[in-house]
C-alpha positions as CSV (number, residue, x, y, z in Angstrom):
1,X,4.1,-87.5,56.5
2,X,3.7,-84.1,58.8
3,X,7.0,-82.2,58.5
4,X,8.2,-79.3,60.8
5,X,11.6,-77.1,60.3
6,X,12.4,-77.4,64.0
7,X,16.1,-76.6,65.9
8,X,18.9,-79.9,66.6
9,X,20.6,-79.4,69.8
10,X,24.3,-79.8,69.4
11,X,27.3,-79.0,71.6
12,X,28.9,-79.3,74.8
13,X,27.6,-79.2,77.5
14,X,26.5,-75.5,79.0
15,X,27.2,-75.0,75.3
16,X,24.8,-75.0,73.2
17,X,24.4,-75.1,69.0
18,X,21.7,-75.8,67.0
19,X,21.0,-76.7,63.8
20,X,18.5,-76.0,62.2
21,X,16.3,-78.6,60.3
22,X,13.3,-80.3,57.9
23,X,12.3,-82.4,60.8
24,X,9.7,-85.8,60.2
25,X,7.2,-84.4,63.5
26,X,7.4,-88.2,64.8
27,X,11.4,-87.7,64.4
28,X,13.2,-87.1,68.1
29,X,14.5,-83.6,68.7
30,X,18.5,-84.4,67.9
31,X,17.7,-87.1,65.7
32,X,17.1,-88.1,62.1
33,X,16.3,-85.2,60.4
34,X,15.7,-84.9,56.5
35,X,17.4,-81.5,55.2
36,X,19.6,-79.1,57.2
37,X,18.7,-75.4,56.2
38,X,20.2,-73.7,58.6
39,X,22.3,-72.7,61.7
40,X,21.3,-70.8,65.1
41,X,24.5,-70.3,67.8
42,X,23.4,-68.3,70.6
43,X,26.5,-67.5,72.5
44,X,27.0,-65.3,69.8
45,X,26.3,-61.1,70.3
46,X,23.1,-60.4,68.6
47,X,24.6,-58.0,66.7
48,X,26.9,-61.2,65.2
49,X,25.8,-61.6,61.3
50,X,27.4,-66.0,62.1
51,X,24.0,-65.6,65.0
52,X,21.9,-67.1,62.6
53,X,22.4,-68.5,58.9
54,X,19.9,-69.9,57.0
55,X,18.9,-70.8,53.8
56,X,15.7,-69.1,52.9
57,X,15.3,-70.6,49.5
58,X,14.8,-74.2,50.7
59,X,13.3,-73.0,54.0
60,X,10.1,-71.6,51.7
61,X,10.5,-74.9,49.2
62,X,10.3,-76.6,52.5
63,X,7.4,-74.8,53.3
64,X,5.4,-75.1,50.1
65,X,5.9,-78.8,50.6
66,X,4.2,-78.6,53.7
67,X,6.5,-78.1,57.1
68,X,5.6,-76.3,59.1
69,X,8.3,-73.4,61.6
70,X,8.3,-74.0,65.2
71,X,7.9,-71.0,67.9
72,X,11.6,-69.9,67.7
73,X,12.5,-71.3,63.8
74,X,9.5,-68.8,63.2
75,X,10.6,-66.0,65.0
76,X,13.9,-66.5,62.7
77,X,12.3,-65.9,59.7
78,X,10.5,-62.5,60.6
79,X,13.8,-61.6,61.4
80,X,14.6,-62.3,58.6
81,X,11.6,-61.3,56.6
82,X,10.4,-64.7,55.1
83,X,7.6,-64.4,56.6
84,X,5.0,-62.9,59.1
85,X,4.8,-63.5,63.0
86,X,1.8,-62.3,64.5
87,X,2.7,-60.9,68.2
88,X,1.0,-63.2,70.5
89,X,-0.5,-61.3,73.6
90,X,-1.9,-63.4,76.8
91,X,-2.9,-60.9,79.2
92,X,-3.7,-63.5,82.1
93,X,-0.1,-64.9,82.3
94,X,0.6,-61.4,85.2
95,X,-2.5,-62.4,86.7
96,X,-1.4,-63.7,90.6
97,X,-3.2,-67.0,90.8
98,X,-6.4,-67.8,93.1
99,X,-4.2,-68.5,96.1
100,X,-2.2,-65.0,95.7
101,X,-5.5,-63.4,95.0
102,X,-7.1,-65.3,98.4
103,X,-3.7,-64.4,100.5
104,X,-4.0,-60.1,99.1
105,X,-7.3,-59.6,99.4
106,X,-7.1,-61.6,103.0
107,X,-4.2,-58.9,104.2
108,X,-6.9,-56.6,102.7
109,X,-8.8,-56.8,104.8
110,X,-6.9,-57.6,108.6
111,X,-5.3,-54.0,107.3
112,X,-8.6,-52.1,106.7
113,X,-9.8,-53.5,110.1
114,X,-6.9,-52.4,111.4
115,X,-7.8,-49.1,110.7
116,X,-11.3,-49.2,111.8
117,X,-10.1,-50.5,115.4
118,X,-7.0,-47.6,115.4
119,X,-9.9,-45.2,114.2
120,X,-12.1,-46.2,117.1
121,X,-9.4,-46.4,119.9
122,X,-8.6,-42.9,118.8
123,X,-12.0,-41.1,118.7
124,X,-12.4,-43.7,122.6
125,X,-9.5,-41.4,123.5
126,X,-10.8,-37.9,122.6
127,X,-14.5,-37.9,124.2
128,X,-12.5,-39.7,127.5
129,X,-10.0,-36.4,126.4
130,X,-12.6,-34.5,126.2
131,X,-14.4,-35.0,129.3
């Protein structure tokens, strides 16, 4: 049985509250779970001690039995000093898409053509003034 340490949502509409649970990967997000190992209340300020509550001993127990934390839970565990999370790097994330690149290239070419036409017109005007 594959296990995950993940968040299960509770709380009212627009007032989220999460339980950190150990669950089978096949069970639904807010459905059946094996054990509750923590709480996460995103409505509290970030410096509040009750924002994230973890039962570190039970989390380590389940991880020794093969449970894998989700990315968000791994962030919490990293902040608590239980595990280390490698920083992810996606340099292509901020890069524009292909259509945006095509539009930018077309705009650049149009600007170059306009500048060349303006320079040509200015050169023609100087010759007429010299005569």
